[in-house]
PLY file of the C-alpha trace (Angstrom):
ply
format ascii 1.0
element vertex 67
property float x
property float y
property float z
element edge 66
property int vertex1
property int vertex2
end_header
38.23 -20.90 139.59
39.03 -17.72 141.27
41.85 -16.12 139.31
41.97 -12.35 141.07
42.21 -13.18 144.91
42.85 -9.25 145.56
39.42 -8.30 144.11
37.90 -11.71 144.25
37.21 -11.97 140.50
36.08 -15.63 139.13
37.12 -16.71 135.59
33.47 -16.86 134.67
33.53 -13.06 135.23
36.79 -12.71 133.07
35.08 -14.81 130.18
31.85 -12.51 130.32
34.01 -9.39 130.01
35.37 -10.61 126.66
32.17 -11.58 125.30
31.00 -8.16 126.26
34.00 -6.74 124.41
37.28 -6.44 126.64
40.03 -6.97 124.34
43.12 -7.53 126.90
43.85 -7.91 130.69
43.76 -3.97 131.16
39.91 -3.69 129.71
39.12 -6.72 131.49
40.58 -4.80 134.64
38.73 -1.77 133.67
35.35 -3.61 133.81
35.86 -5.92 136.86
38.85 -4.97 138.79
40.68 -8.39 137.84
44.39 -7.77 137.72
44.10 -4.15 139.33
45.31 -5.15 142.95
48.71 -6.65 143.36
48.87 -7.42 139.56
50.02 -11.06 140.31
47.01 -12.52 138.24
47.40 -10.20 135.13
49.31 -13.03 133.24
46.38 -15.39 133.85
43.95 -12.69 132.99
45.49 -12.25 129.81
45.68 -15.82 128.96
42.00 -16.21 129.62
41.24 -13.25 127.56
43.26 -14.91 124.51
41.54 -18.44 124.92
37.93 -16.77 125.28
38.57 -14.21 122.47
39.78 -17.30 120.08
36.68 -19.79 121.30
34.19 -16.70 120.62
35.59 -16.15 117.10
36.03 -19.56 116.07
33.20 -20.64 113.81
30.92 -23.40 114.74
31.65 -26.86 113.73
29.92 -27.62 110.56
27.04 -30.61 110.54
26.92 -30.57 106.73
27.03 -33.76 105.53
28.66 -34.59 101.98
26.37 -35.90 99.42
0 1
1 2
2 3
3 4
4 5
5 6
6 7
7 8
8 9
9 10
10 11
11 12
12 13
13 14
14 15
15 16
16 17
17 18
18 19
19 20
20 21
21 22
22 23
23 24
24 25
25 26
26 27
27 28
28 29
29 30
30 31
31 32
32 33
33 34
34 35
35 36
36 37
37 38
38 39
39 40
40 41
41 42
42 43
43 44
44 45
45 46
46 47
47 48
48 49
49 50
50 51
51 52
52 53
53 54
54 55
55 56
56 57
57 58
58 59
59 60
60 61
61 62
62 63
63 64
64 65
65 66
């Protein structure tokens, strides 16, 4: 999904920025430009940052079988 129309930034790019260390919408903007045009997408950029950060930090599901 295209998130930032001004800079033509796709949600995949934003997720990649978070995986590479971006912690908020401003740091995503510094890396890929999202949210640095008109600013209308900045709330969506921040929401994607929060979702991706929690997905990245979540522990993988356990496959342990109780004995």
